[in-house]
C-alpha positions as CSV (number, residue, x, y, z in Angstrom):
1,X,122.5,108.7,106.5
2,X,125.1,109.9,109.0
3,X,124.4,113.2,110.6
4,X,126.8,115.7,112.0
5,X,125.9,116.5,115.7
6,X,127.7,119.8,115.5
7,X,126.6,123.0,113.9
8,X,128.9,124.2,111.1
9,X,131.9,126.2,112.3
10,X,131.7,130.0,112.3
11,X,132.6,131.8,109.2
12,X,130.9,131.5,105.8
13,X,127.9,129.2,106.1
14,X,126.5,127.2,103.2
15,X,123.4,128.7,101.9
16,X,123.9,132.2,103.4
17,X,123.1,135.0,101.1
18,X,122.7,138.8,101.7
19,X,119.4,138.9,99.7
20,X,116.6,136.4,99.2
21,X,117.7,134.1,96.3
22,X,115.5,133.5,93.3
23,X,113.1,130.7,94.1
24,X,110.5,128.8,92.0
25,X,107.4,130.0,93.7
26,X,106.1,130.7,97.2
27,X,108.1,129.2,100.1
28,X,106.1,126.8,102.3
29,X,107.4,125.3,105.5
30,X,105.5,122.1,106.6
31,X,106.1,120.9,110.2
32,X,105.1,117.6,111.7
33,X,104.2,116.9,115.3
34,X,106.8,115.2,117.5
35,X,107.2,116.9,120.9
36,X,110.9,117.4,121.7
37,X,111.9,116.4,118.2
38,X,110.6,119.8,117.1
39,X,114.0,121.3,117.9
40,X,115.1,119.9,114.5
41,X,112.5,122.2,112.9
42,X,113.9,125.2,114.6
43,X,117.3,124.4,113.1
44,X,115.7,124.1,109.7
45,X,114.3,127.6,110.1
46,X,117.6,129.0,111.2
47,X,119.3,127.8,108.1
48,X,116.6,129.2,105.9
49,X,116.6,132.5,107.7
50,X,120.4,132.8,107.3
51,X,120.0,132.1,103.6
52,X,117.6,135.0,103.3
53,X,114.6,132.7,102.9
54,X,111.5,133.4,104.9
55,X,108.4,131.3,104.6
56,X,105.3,132.7,102.8
57,X,103.2,130.0,104.3
58,X,103.6,127.8,107.4
59,X,101.6,124.6,107.9
60,X,102.0,122.7,111.2
61,X,100.4,120.4,113.7
62,X,101.3,119.8,117.4
63,X,104.9,121.0,118.1
64,X,104.9,122.0,114.4
65,X,102.0,124.3,115.1
66,X,103.9,125.9,118.0
67,X,107.0,126.5,116.0
68,X,104.9,127.8,113.1
69,X,103.2,130.3,115.5
70,X,106.6,131.4,116.9
71,X,107.8,132.2,113.4
72,X,104.6,133.8,112.0
73,X,103.9,135.6,115.3
74,X,107.1,137.7,115.1
75,X,108.9,139.9,112.5
76,X,111.7,138.2,110.7
77,X,114.4,140.0,112.8
78,X,113.0,138.5,116.0
79,X,112.0,135.0,115.0
80,X,115.1,133.2,115.9
81,X,115.3,135.0,119.3
82,X,111.7,133.9,120.1
83,X,112.4,130.3,118.9
84,X,115.5,130.1,121.2
85,X,113.5,131.6,124.1
86,X,110.8,128.9,123.8
87,X,113.2,126.0,123.5
88,X,115.2,127.2,126.5
89,X,112.0,127.6,128.4
90,X,111.1,123.9,127.9
91,X,114.4,122.4,128.7
92,X,114.4,119.6,131.3
93,X,117.4,118.9,133.5
94,X,117.9,115.8,135.6
95,X,117.9,116.2,139.4
96,X,121.5,115.0,139.4
97,X,124.2,115.2,136.8
98,X,125.4,111.6,136.1
99,X,128.3,111.4,133.7
100,X,127.5,109.3,130.7
101,X,130.9,107.5,130.8
102,X,129.8,105.8,134.1
103,X,126.2,105.2,133.3
104,X,125.3,105.8,129.7
105,X,121.8,107.3,129.2
106,X,120.9,107.3,132.9
107,X,120.8,111.1,133.1
108,X,118.5,111.4,130.1
109,X,116.3,108.6,131.4
110,X,115.9,110.5,134.8
111,X,115.1,113.7,133.0
112,X,112.5,111.9,130.9
113,X,110.8,110.4,134.0
114,X,110.9,113.8,135.6
115,X,108.9,115.1,132.6
116,X,106.4,112.3,133.0
117,X,105.9,112.8,136.7
118,X,106.3,116.5,137.1
119,X,105.9,118.0,133.6
120,X,107.9,121.0,132.4
121,X,107.2,124.3,134.1
122,X,107.0,126.3,130.9
123,X,105.0,123.7,129.0
124,X,102.7,121.5,131.0
125,X,102.1,120.4,134.6
126,X,100.3,117.3,136.1
127,X,96.6,117.4,136.5
128,X,96.1,115.7,139.9
129,X,92.4,115.0,139.5
130,X,93.0,113.0,136.4
131,X,95.8,111.0,137.9
132,X,93.7,110.0,140.9
133,X,90.8,108.5,139.0
134,X,90.9,107.9,135.2
135,X,87.2,106.9,135.2
136,X,86.0,110.1,136.8
137,X,83.8,112.5,134.7
138,X,86.0,115.6,134.8
139,X,84.7,117.6,131.8
140,X,86.5,118.7,128.7
141,X,89.1,120.9,130.3
142,X,90.2,118.4,133.0
143,X,90.0,115.1,131.0
144,X,93.8,114.9,130.5
145,X,96.8,113.9,132.6
146,X,98.4,117.4,132.3
147,X,97.3,121.0,132.2
148,X,98.7,123.1,129.3
149,X,98.1,126.5,131.0
150,X,101.9,126.9,131.3
151,X,102.2,126.6,127.5
152,X,99.5,129.3,127.0
153,X,101.3,131.6,129.4
154,X,104.7,131.0,127.7
155,X,103.3,131.7,124.2
156,X,101.6,134.8,125.4
157,X,105.0,136.3,126.1
158,X,106.5,135.2,122.8
159,X,103.8,135.8,120.2
160,X,102.2,138.9,118.6
161,X,98.9,137.9,117.0
162,X,99.0,141.1,114.9
163,X,101.8,139.5,112.9
164,X,100.0,136.2,112.6
165,X,96.8,137.9,111.3
166,X,98.2,140.7,109.2
167,X,98.3,138.6,106.0
168,X,102.0,138.8,105.4
169,X,102.8,135.2,106.4
170,X,100.0,132.7,106.0
171,X,99.7,130.1,108.7
172,X,97.5,126.9,108.7
173,X,97.2,124.7,111.9
174,X,95.9,121.2,111.8
175,X,93.4,119.9,114.4
176,X,91.0,117.1,114.6
177,X,87.3,117.5,115.6
178,X,86.7,115.4,118.7
179,X,83.0,115.0,117.9
180,X,83.2,113.9,114.2
181,X,86.8,112.8,113.8
182,X,87.4,115.1,110.9
183,X,90.6,117.1,110.2
184,X,90.4,120.8,110.0
185,X,93.0,123.4,109.1
186,X,92.6,126.8,110.9
187,X,93.9,129.1,108.2
188,X,94.9,132.8,108.8
189,X,93.9,133.5,105.2
190,X,90.3,132.6,106.1
191,X,89.9,133.3,109.8
192,X,91.4,135.2,112.7
193,X,93.9,133.0,114.5
194,X,93.9,133.1,118.3
195,X,95.7,131.3,121.1
196,X,93.0,128.7,121.2
197,X,93.8,127.6,117.7
198,X,97.4,127.0,118.6
199,X,96.5,125.2,121.8
200,X,93.9,123.0,119.9
201,X,96.5,122.0,117.3
202,X,98.9,120.9,120.1
203,X,96.3,119.2,122.4
204,X,97.6,115.7,122.2
205,X,95.3,113.3,124.1
206,X,95.2,111.9,126.7
207,X,98.1,113.9,127.9
208,X,96.7,117.3,127.0
209,X,93.0,118.5,127.2
210,X,90.9,119.3,124.2
211,X,90.2,122.9,123.3
212,X,86.8,124.2,122.4
213,X,86.5,126.6,119.5
214,X,83.1,127.9,118.2
215,X,81.3,125.2,120.1
216,X,83.3,122.2,118.9
217,X,86.2,120.5,120.7
218,X,89.5,119.8,119.0
219,X,92.6,117.7,119.6
220,X,96.1,117.7,118.1
221,X,95.8,117.1,114.4
222,X,98.7,114.7,114.5
223,X,96.5,111.9,115.6
224,X,94.7,112.1,112.2
225,X,97.5,113.4,109.9
226,X,100.9,114.1,111.4
227,X,102.3,115.1,108.0
228,X,100.0,118.1,107.0
229,X,101.5,118.5,103.5
230,X,98.1,117.8,101.9
231,X,96.9,121.3,103.0
232,X,99.4,122.7,100.5
233,X,99.0,120.3,97.7
234,X,95.2,120.5,97.9
235,X,95.1,124.3,98.1
236,X,93.0,126.2,95.6
237,X,94.0,128.2,93.7
238,X,97.3,126.4,93.4
239,X,100.6,128.3,93.1
240,X,104.1,127.4,92.1
241,X,105.7,126.4,95.4
242,X,109.0,125.4,97.0
243,X,107.8,123.3,99.9
244,X,110.2,122.3,102.7
245,X,108.5,119.3,104.3
246,X,110.2,118.7,107.6
247,X,109.7,115.1,109.0
248,X,110.9,114.5,112.5
249,X,109.8,110.9,112.4
250,X,111.7,108.6,110.1
251,X,109.6,105.9,108.4
252,X,112.8,103.9,107.6
253,X,114.8,102.0,110.2
254,X,116.4,98.8,111.3
255,X,114.5,95.8,112.6
256,X,113.9,96.1,116.4
257,X,115.5,93.4,118.6
258,X,113.9,94.2,122.0
259,X,110.5,95.2,123.3
260,X,111.9,98.7,124.0
261,X,113.1,99.0,120.4
262,X,109.7,97.6,119.1
263,X,107.9,100.4,121.0
264,X,110.3,103.0,119.4
265,X,109.9,101.6,115.9
266,X,106.2,101.4,116.2
267,X,106.1,105.1,117.2
268,X,108.3,106.1,114.2
269,X,106.0,104.3,111.8
270,X,102.8,105.6,113.4
271,X,103.8,109.3,113.4
272,X,105.6,109.3,110.1
273,X,101.9,109.3,109.1
274,X,102.3,107.7,105.6
275,X,104.2,110.7,104.3
276,X,105.7,108.7,101.4
277,X,102.3,107.4,100.2
278,X,100.6,110.8,100.6
279,X,103.2,112.6,98.5
280,X,103.3,109.8,95.9
281,X,99.5,110.1,95.5
282,X,99.7,113.8,95.2
283,X,102.4,113.5,92.6
284,X,100.1,111.2,90.6
285,X,97.2,113.6,90.9
286,X,99.3,116.6,89.8
287,X,100.7,114.7,86.9
288,X,97.2,114.0,85.7
289,X,96.3,117.7,86.0
290,X,99.3,118.5,83.7
291,X,98.2,115.8,81.3
292,X,94.8,117.5,81.1
293,X,96.5,120.8,80.4
294,X,98.5,119.3,77.5
295,X,95.4,117.6,76.1
296,X,93.5,120.8,76.2
297,X,96.1,122.4,74.0
298,X,95.4,119.8,71.3
299,X,91.7,120.8,71.1
300,X,90.9,123.1,68.2
301,X,90.6,126.7,69.3
302,X,87.0,127.0,68.2
303,X,86.0,124.1,70.5
304,X,87.8,125.2,73.6
305,X,85.3,128.0,74.2
306,X,82.4,125.6,74.7
307,X,81.1,125.4,78.3
308,X,81.7,121.6,78.5
309,X,85.3,121.8,77.3
310,X,86.0,124.8,79.6
311,X,84.7,122.8,82.6
312,X,86.9,119.8,81.7
313,X,89.9,122.0,81.1
314,X,89.5,123.6,84.5
315,X,90.8,120.3,86.0
316,X,94.1,121.0,84.4
317,X,97.0,122.8,86.1
318,X,100.3,124.5,85.1
319,X,101.9,124.8,88.6
320,X,105.1,123.1,89.7
321,X,105.4,122.0,93.3
322,X,109.0,121.4,94.4
323,X,108.9,119.3,97.6
324,X,112.1,119.3,99.6
325,X,112.0,116.5,102.1
326,X,114.1,116.9,105.2
327,X,113.9,113.8,107.5
328,X,115.5,114.0,110.9
329,X,117.9,111.2,111.6
330,X,118.4,109.7,115.0
331,X,121.0,111.0,117.5
332,X,123.1,108.9,119.8
333,X,121.2,107.7,122.9
334,X,117.7,108.1,121.5
335,X,115.0,105.6,122.5
336,X,111.3,105.1,122.6
337,X,110.9,108.2,124.8
338,X,112.8,110.6,122.5
339,X,109.7,112.8,121.9
340,X,109.7,113.8,125.6
341,X,113.5,114.1,125.8
342,X,113.8,117.8,126.4
343,X,117.3,117.6,127.9
344,X,119.4,120.6,126.8
345,X,122.0,118.4,125.0
346,X,119.3,116.6,123.0
347,X,117.6,119.9,122.0
348,X,120.9,121.4,120.9
349,X,121.9,118.3,118.9
350,X,118.5,118.2,117.1
351,X,118.7,121.9,116.4
352,X,122.2,121.5,114.9
353,X,121.1,118.5,112.8
354,X,118.2,120.5,111.3
355,X,120.5,123.4,110.6
356,X,123.2,121.2,109.0
357,X,120.7,119.2,106.8
358,X,119.0,122.3,105.6
359,X,122.2,124.2,104.9
360,X,123.5,121.3,102.8
361,X,120.2,121.1,100.9
362,X,120.4,124.8,100.2
363,X,123.9,124.3,98.9
364,X,122.6,121.6,96.5
365,X,119.6,123.7,95.5
366,X,118.1,120.8,93.4
367,X,115.0,123.0,92.5
368,X,117.2,125.0,90.2
369,X,117.8,122.0,87.9
370,X,115.5,121.5,84.8
371,X,112.3,119.5,85.3
372,X,110.0,117.6,83.0
373,X,107.2,120.1,82.3
374,X,104.6,117.3,82.5
375,X,105.4,116.7,86.2
376,X,103.4,118.7,88.7
377,X,105.2,117.6,91.9
378,X,109.0,117.2,91.9
379,X,110.5,115.5,95.0
380,X,113.9,116.4,96.3
381,X,114.9,113.9,99.1
382,X,117.8,114.5,101.4
383,X,119.4,111.5,99.6
384,X,118.4,110.8,96.0
385,X,120.0,108.8,93.3
386,X,121.5,111.9,91.7
387,X,122.5,113.8,94.8
388,X,125.6,113.7,97.1
389,X,125.2,112.8,100.7
390,X,124.3,115.9,102.7
391,X,126.9,115.1,105.3
392,X,129.7,115.5,102.8
393,X,128.8,119.1,101.9
394,X,128.1,120.5,105.3
395,X,131.3,122.5,105.0
396,X,133.2,123.7,102.0
């Protein structure tokens, strides 16, 4: 699918509304991990915000956890400002400005290698002791190539944990337990979220160090499940939901023709994290829950009150989950290192693409169409058999 690299022109924007539109349930924003690709997520949020839609629940891992915290950690009127401040803080500029028309891609490549060698001042910096000897026993806090203390300092200036923990916007952050390899979601509905929870969810090894919480050490949840939508679909009690699942890694792509392209394609497949199969399985499970509900209705009223029937009927469900999938497409010049491409131009282009894709989806509003009541999970892809290409409705 083609993508417009430019944000829609000023004037009336698609999806913009003075008041929050009628929606089919709670609004959930699910954000993958993907480093610099997370700028696309910021564009998605901007389009929702301008449409009068604020998430009731944010679920994220890695950079998705950081973006989630920036949203949940501020009042709606200041969220975009804080998102912009963060992404400006992590921009990486090449030492010299080399025009692309002379040496295409060289400027971006230099900036990426600067990121590898010197880090990003507002995000992470090299850990010299780890670079000198990868076999040295350095302890939990130093067993990583970079220190993320700059990220902690940056977020301290941009977040207000009173907003995260006041119960108005739920936030769940995925992290994997280093000791037992199990996924855990730190949930503001169940516990008080601190900076350590955000840092743990974005502690991607071996680049970033694990974070200890309540005696256990945690890494970035993306190494276990980079598409944390299961946290929503497995939630209990379930609620009708409009879920915006933002995928910054595209599972589909052309066959690679070089070793460099192979590395890039492998990374796309790895971090797409089987999103298609996860959602398909959840769709099947929710369909069965609705079948149980319908079968229960066929049981004579006098039999429904028996303990056994009530227990079986409890597996039924009446909720409808609308899953709106927004998948980031590639931008010109991207390569295997795109997730560390924090150049200003790439950040702007990804932000614009997220905005444009979301604005177009809001214009289509497929969740307003009738659905089969037996279906528990309804999928709305950016391109489906009954929908127009998003790029054709970016502007009216």
